[in-house]
DSSP file (Angstrom, degrees, kcal/mol; ACC not computed):
  #  RESIDUE AA STRUCTURE BP1 BP2  ACC     N-H-->O    O-->H-N    N-H-->O    O-->H-N    TCO  KAPPA ALPHA  PHI   PSI    X-CA   Y-CA   Z-CA
    1    1 A X              0   0    0      0, 0.0     2,-0.2     0, 0.0     0, 0.0   0.000 360.0 360.0 360.0 130.8   21.7    9.5   -6.0
    2    2 A X        -     0   0    0      1,-0.0     2,-0.5     0, 0.0     0, 0.0  -0.555 360.0-149.0 -78.4 138.7   21.8    7.6   -9.2
    3    3 A X        -     0   0    0     -2,-0.2     2,-0.2    79,-0.0    -1,-0.0  -0.934  14.7-128.4-111.0 127.3   18.5    6.8  -10.9
    4    4 A X        -     0   0    0     -2,-0.5     2,-0.5     1,-0.1    77,-0.1  -0.524  18.8-134.5 -73.8 135.8   18.2    3.6  -12.9
    5    5 A X        -     0   0    0     -2,-0.2     2,-0.1    77,-0.0    77,-0.1  -0.781  22.4-120.0 -90.1 130.5   16.9    4.1  -16.4
    6    6 A X        -     0   0    0     -2,-0.5     2,-0.2    75,-0.4     5,-0.1  -0.451  24.2-124.6 -70.2 140.7   14.3    1.5  -17.4
    7    7 A X    >   -     0   0    0     -2,-0.1     3,-2.2     3,-0.1    -1,-0.1  -0.575  22.9-114.1 -82.4 151.6   15.1   -0.6  -20.4
    8    8 A X  G >  S+     0   0    0      1,-0.3     3,-0.6    -2,-0.2    -1,-0.1   0.799 115.3  54.7 -57.2 -31.1   12.6   -0.5  -23.3
    9    9 A X  G 3  S+     0   0    0      1,-0.2    -1,-0.3     0, 0.0    -3,-0.0   0.546 104.9  55.8 -82.2  -4.2   11.7   -4.2  -22.8
   10   10 A X  G <  S+     0   0    0     -3,-2.2    -1,-0.2     2,-0.0     2,-0.2  -0.269  75.6 138.3-119.6  46.3   10.8   -3.6  -19.1
   11   11 A X    <   -     0   0    0     -3,-0.6     2,-0.1    -5,-0.1    69,-0.1  -0.607  55.7-106.0 -92.0 152.6    8.2   -0.9  -19.3
   12   12 A X        -     0   0    0     -2,-0.2    -1,-0.1     1,-0.1     2,-0.1  -0.409  34.6-117.9 -74.0 151.2    5.1   -0.8  -17.2
   13   13 A X     >  -     0   0    0     -2,-0.1     4,-2.1     1,-0.1     5,-0.2  -0.240  29.7 -98.8 -81.2 174.8    1.7   -1.6  -18.8
   14   14 A X  H  > S+     0   0    0      1,-0.2     4,-2.4     2,-0.2     5,-0.2   0.882 121.3  52.5 -63.5 -39.5   -1.2    0.8  -19.1
   15   15 A X  H  > S+     0   0    0      2,-0.2     4,-2.5     1,-0.2    -1,-0.2   0.938 110.1  47.3 -65.0 -46.8   -3.0   -0.7  -16.1
   16   16 A X  H  > S+     0   0    0      1,-0.2     4,-2.5     2,-0.2    -1,-0.2   0.911 113.0  49.5 -61.0 -43.0    0.0   -0.3  -13.8
   17   17 A X  H  X S+     0   0    0     -4,-2.1     4,-2.2     2,-0.2    -1,-0.2   0.906 110.8  49.6 -62.9 -41.5    0.6    3.3  -14.9
   18   18 A X  H  X S+     0   0    0     -4,-2.4     4,-1.8     2,-0.2    -2,-0.2   0.903 111.7  48.6 -65.1 -41.4   -3.1    4.1  -14.4
   19   19 A X  H  X S+     0   0    0     -4,-2.5     4,-3.0     1,-0.2     5,-0.3   0.923 111.5  50.0 -63.7 -44.2   -3.0    2.7  -10.8
   20   20 A X  H  X S+     0   0    0     -4,-2.5     4,-2.0     1,-0.2    -2,-0.2   0.888 108.6  52.0 -63.0 -40.1    0.2    4.6  -10.0
   21   21 A X  H  < S+     0   0    0     -4,-2.2     4,-0.4     2,-0.2    -1,-0.2   0.883 114.9  42.5 -64.7 -37.4   -1.3    7.8  -11.2
   22   22 A X  H >< S+     0   0    0     -4,-1.8     3,-1.1     1,-0.2     4,-0.3   0.933 116.1  45.7 -74.9 -46.5   -4.3    7.4   -9.1
   23   23 A X  H >< S+     0   0    0     -4,-3.0     3,-1.4     1,-0.3    -2,-0.2   0.784 101.3  67.1 -71.2 -24.9   -2.6    6.1   -5.9
   24   24 A X  T 3< S+     0   0    0     -4,-2.0    -1,-0.3    -5,-0.3    -2,-0.2   0.732  93.9  60.9 -65.5 -19.7    0.1    8.8   -6.1
   25   25 A X  T <  S+     0   0    0     -3,-1.1     2,-0.3    -4,-0.4    -1,-0.3   0.666  87.6  90.8 -79.4 -16.8   -2.7   11.4   -5.4
   26   26 A X  S <  S-     0   0    0     -3,-1.4     2,-0.1    -4,-0.3     5,-0.0  -0.590  86.5-113.4 -79.7 138.2   -3.4    9.7   -2.0
   27   27 A X    >   -     0   0    0     -2,-0.3     3,-1.6     1,-0.1     4,-0.4  -0.466  23.8-125.0 -65.9 143.9   -1.5   11.0    1.0
   28   28 A X  T >> S+     0   0    0      1,-0.3     4,-0.9     2,-0.2     3,-0.9   0.785 105.7  66.3 -63.4 -28.0    0.8    8.3    2.4
   29   29 A X  H 3> S+     0   0    0      1,-0.2     4,-2.7     2,-0.2    -1,-0.3   0.653  82.3  76.9 -73.8 -10.9   -0.7    8.5    5.9
   30   30 A X  H <> S+     0   0    0     -3,-1.6     4,-2.1     1,-0.2    -1,-0.2   0.915  97.3  46.7 -58.6 -41.8   -4.0    7.1    4.5
   31   31 A X  H <> S+     0   0    0     -3,-0.9     4,-2.1    -4,-0.4    -1,-0.2   0.865 110.5  51.8 -70.8 -35.8   -2.3    3.7    4.5
   32   32 A X  H  X S+     0   0    0     -4,-0.9     4,-2.5     2,-0.2    -2,-0.2   0.934 111.6  46.6 -64.4 -45.6   -0.9    4.1    8.0
   33   33 A X  H  X S+     0   0    0     -4,-2.7     4,-2.7     1,-0.2    -2,-0.2   0.870 110.2  53.7 -65.2 -36.4   -4.3    5.0    9.4
   34   34 A X  H  X S+     0   0    0     -4,-2.1     4,-2.2    -5,-0.2    -1,-0.2   0.909 109.9  47.9 -63.5 -41.2   -5.9    2.1    7.5
   35   35 A X  H  X S+     0   0    0     -4,-2.1     4,-1.9     2,-0.2    -2,-0.2   0.932 113.6  46.5 -64.3 -46.0   -3.3   -0.3    9.1
   36   36 A X  H  X S+     0   0    0     -4,-2.5     4,-2.3     1,-0.2    -2,-0.2   0.889 111.7  52.6 -63.9 -38.3   -3.9    1.2   12.6
   37   37 A X  H  X S+     0   0    0     -4,-2.7     4,-2.7     1,-0.2    -1,-0.2   0.893 107.9  50.2 -63.4 -40.6   -7.7    1.0   12.0
   38   38 A X  H  X S+     0   0    0     -4,-2.2     4,-2.1     2,-0.2    -1,-0.2   0.867 110.7  50.0 -67.9 -34.1   -7.5   -2.7   11.1
   39   39 A X  H  X S+     0   0    0     -4,-1.9     4,-2.3     2,-0.2    -2,-0.2   0.909 112.3  47.3 -67.8 -40.9   -5.5   -3.4   14.2
   40   40 A X  H  X S+     0   0    0     -4,-2.3     4,-2.4     2,-0.2    -2,-0.2   0.913 113.0  48.4 -65.8 -42.3   -8.0   -1.5   16.4
   41   41 A X  H  X S+     0   0    0     -4,-2.7     4,-2.6     2,-0.2    -1,-0.2   0.889 110.2  52.6 -64.3 -38.3  -10.9   -3.4   14.7
   42   42 A X  H  X S+     0   0    0     -4,-2.1     4,-2.4     2,-0.2    -2,-0.2   0.918 109.5  48.6 -62.5 -43.8   -9.1   -6.6   15.3
   43   43 A X  H  X S+     0   0    0     -4,-2.3     4,-2.5     2,-0.2    -2,-0.2   0.919 111.2  50.2 -61.8 -43.8   -8.7   -5.8   19.0
   44   44 A X  H  X S+     0   0    0     -4,-2.4     4,-1.4     1,-0.2    -2,-0.2   0.920 111.7  47.8 -61.7 -44.0  -12.3   -4.9   19.2
   45   45 A X  H  <>S+     0   0    0     -4,-2.6     5,-2.6     1,-0.2     4,-0.3   0.893 110.4  52.6 -63.6 -38.9  -13.4   -8.2   17.6
   46   46 A X  H ><5S+     0   0    0     -4,-2.4     3,-1.3     1,-0.2    -2,-0.2   0.917 108.6  49.7 -62.0 -43.7  -11.0  -10.1   19.8
   47   47 A X  H 3<5S+     0   0    0     -4,-2.5    -1,-0.2     1,-0.3    -2,-0.2   0.776 108.0  54.3 -67.9 -25.7  -12.6   -8.5   22.9
   48   48 A X  T 3<5S-     0   0    0     -4,-1.4    -1,-0.3    -5,-0.2    -2,-0.2   0.462 121.3-108.5 -85.4  -1.4  -16.0   -9.4   21.6
   49   49 A X  T < 5S+     0   0    0     -3,-1.3     2,-1.4    -4,-0.3     3,-0.2   0.583  78.3 133.1  87.2  10.1  -15.0  -13.1   21.3
   50   50 A X     >< +     0   0    0     -5,-2.6     4,-2.4     1,-0.2     5,-0.2  -0.613  23.1 164.8 -92.3  74.6  -14.9  -13.1   17.5
   51   51 A X  H  >  +     0   0    0     -2,-1.4     4,-2.3     2,-0.2    -1,-0.2   0.903  69.8  45.9 -64.7 -45.6  -11.5  -14.8   17.2
   52   52 A X  H  > S+     0   0    0      1,-0.2     4,-2.3     2,-0.2    -1,-0.2   0.928 116.2  45.3 -66.6 -43.7  -11.6  -15.9   13.5
   53   53 A X  H  > S+     0   0    0      2,-0.2     4,-2.7     1,-0.2     5,-0.3   0.884 111.0  55.1 -65.3 -37.2  -12.8  -12.5   12.4
   54   54 A X  H  X S+     0   0    0     -4,-2.4     4,-2.4     1,-0.2    -2,-0.2   0.923 109.7  45.8 -60.7 -45.4  -10.3  -10.8   14.6
   55   55 A X  H  X S+     0   0    0     -4,-2.3     4,-1.4     2,-0.2    -2,-0.2   0.917 112.6  51.2 -64.3 -43.3   -7.4  -12.7   13.0
   56   56 A X  H  < S+     0   0    0     -4,-2.3     3,-0.4     1,-0.2    -2,-0.2   0.942 114.8  41.2 -59.7 -49.6   -8.8  -12.0    9.5
   57   57 A X  H >< S+     0   0    0     -4,-2.7     3,-1.6     1,-0.2     4,-0.4   0.875 110.9  57.7 -68.4 -37.5   -9.0   -8.3   10.0
   58   58 A X  H >< S+     0   0    0     -4,-2.4     3,-0.8     1,-0.3     4,-0.4   0.774  97.3  62.8 -64.2 -26.0   -5.7   -8.1   11.9
   59   59 A X  T 3X S+     0   0    0     -4,-1.4     4,-0.6    -3,-0.4    -1,-0.3   0.533  87.8  72.4 -78.7  -4.6   -3.9   -9.6    8.9
   60   60 A X  H <> S+     0   0    0     -3,-1.6     4,-2.3    -4,-0.2     3,-0.3   0.808  79.2  76.5 -74.7 -29.1   -4.9   -6.6    6.8
   61   61 A X  H <> S+     0   0    0     -3,-0.8     4,-2.3    -4,-0.4     5,-0.2   0.894  93.0  47.5 -54.1 -50.1   -2.4   -4.3    8.6
   62   62 A X  H  > S+     0   0    0     -4,-0.4     4,-2.4     1,-0.2    -1,-0.2   0.891 111.5  52.7 -60.6 -35.8    0.8   -5.6    6.8
   63   63 A X  H  X S+     0   0    0     -4,-0.6     4,-2.5    -3,-0.3    -1,-0.2   0.922 109.1  48.5 -64.8 -43.1   -1.0   -5.3    3.4
   64   64 A X  H  X S+     0   0    0     -4,-2.3     4,-2.2     1,-0.2    -1,-0.2   0.912 112.0  49.8 -61.9 -41.3   -1.9   -1.7    4.1
   65   65 A X  H  X S+     0   0    0     -4,-2.3     4,-2.1    -5,-0.2    -2,-0.2   0.889 110.6  49.1 -66.2 -38.6    1.6   -0.9    5.2
   66   66 A X  H  X S+     0   0    0     -4,-2.4     4,-2.5     2,-0.2    -1,-0.2   0.905 110.6  50.6 -66.7 -40.7    3.1   -2.5    2.1
   67   67 A X  H  X S+     0   0    0     -4,-2.5     4,-2.6     1,-0.2    -2,-0.2   0.887 109.5  51.8 -62.6 -37.7    0.7   -0.6   -0.1
   68   68 A X  H  X S+     0   0    0     -4,-2.2     4,-2.4     2,-0.2    -2,-0.2   0.892 109.3  49.5 -64.6 -39.6    1.8    2.6    1.7
   69   69 A X  H  X S+     0   0    0     -4,-2.1     4,-2.5     2,-0.2    -2,-0.2   0.921 111.3  48.8 -64.7 -43.7    5.4    1.7    1.0
   70   70 A X  H  X S+     0   0    0     -4,-2.5     4,-2.5     2,-0.2    -2,-0.2   0.919 110.6  51.8 -60.1 -44.2    4.6    1.1   -2.7
   71   71 A X  H  X S+     0   0    0     -4,-2.6     4,-2.2     1,-0.2    -2,-0.2   0.922 110.5  48.0 -58.2 -46.0    2.8    4.4   -2.8
   72   72 A X  H  X S+     0   0    0     -4,-2.4     4,-2.4     1,-0.2     5,-0.2   0.911 111.2  50.2 -64.0 -43.0    5.7    6.3   -1.3
   73   73 A X  H  X>S+     0   0    0     -4,-2.5     4,-3.1     1,-0.2     5,-0.9   0.901 110.3  49.9 -63.5 -40.7    8.2    4.7   -3.7
   74   74 A X  H  X5S+     0   0    0     -4,-2.5     4,-1.0     3,-0.2    -1,-0.2   0.904 111.7  49.1 -64.7 -40.3    6.0    5.6   -6.7
   75   75 A X  H  <5S+     0   0    0     -4,-2.2    -2,-0.2    -5,-0.2    -1,-0.2   0.905 119.1  37.8 -65.0 -40.5    5.8    9.2   -5.5
   76   76 A X  H  <5S+     0   0    0     -4,-2.4    -2,-0.2    -5,-0.2    -1,-0.2   0.896 138.6   8.8 -78.5 -40.9    9.5    9.5   -5.0
   77   77 A X  H  X5S-     0   0    0     -4,-3.1     4,-0.6    -5,-0.2    -3,-0.2   0.651  85.8-146.3-117.8 -21.3   10.8    7.5   -7.9
   78   78 A X  T  << -     0   0    0     -4,-1.0     3,-0.1    -5,-0.9    -3,-0.1   0.037  31.0 -96.1  67.0 170.6    8.0    6.7  -10.3
   79   79 A X  T  4 S+     0   0    0      1,-0.1    -1,-0.1    -5,-0.1    -5,-0.0   0.712 116.1  18.5 -94.4 -22.6    8.0    3.4  -12.2
   80   80 A X  T  4 S+     0   0    0    -69,-0.1     2,-0.2   -75,-0.0    -1,-0.1  -0.177  75.2 168.7-142.4  45.7    9.5    4.8  -15.4
   81   81 A X     <        0   0    0     -4,-0.6   -75,-0.4     1,-0.2    -3,-0.0  -0.437 360.0 360.0 -64.9 129.7   11.1    8.1  -14.6
   82   82 A X              0   0    0     -2,-0.2    -1,-0.2   -77,-0.1   -77,-0.0   0.362 360.0 360.0-115.5 360.0   13.1    9.2  -17.6
């Protein structure tokens, strides 16, 4: 598989690098469990009649899954692998 080399003018900043180094230490399934937890909490809120809160909490799941995907990509490819 070919790996794209980052060009010097498109390098990540210090903040992005620091975030990537920290999140790369997290297991990828943390984000999956967080998404499933938010769906379960949303269902519980829905059953308790808290419709607005249920919708709010239920909308967290896609964000957790996207963060998990980002985490996996950083672990596999890094942002600036040379």
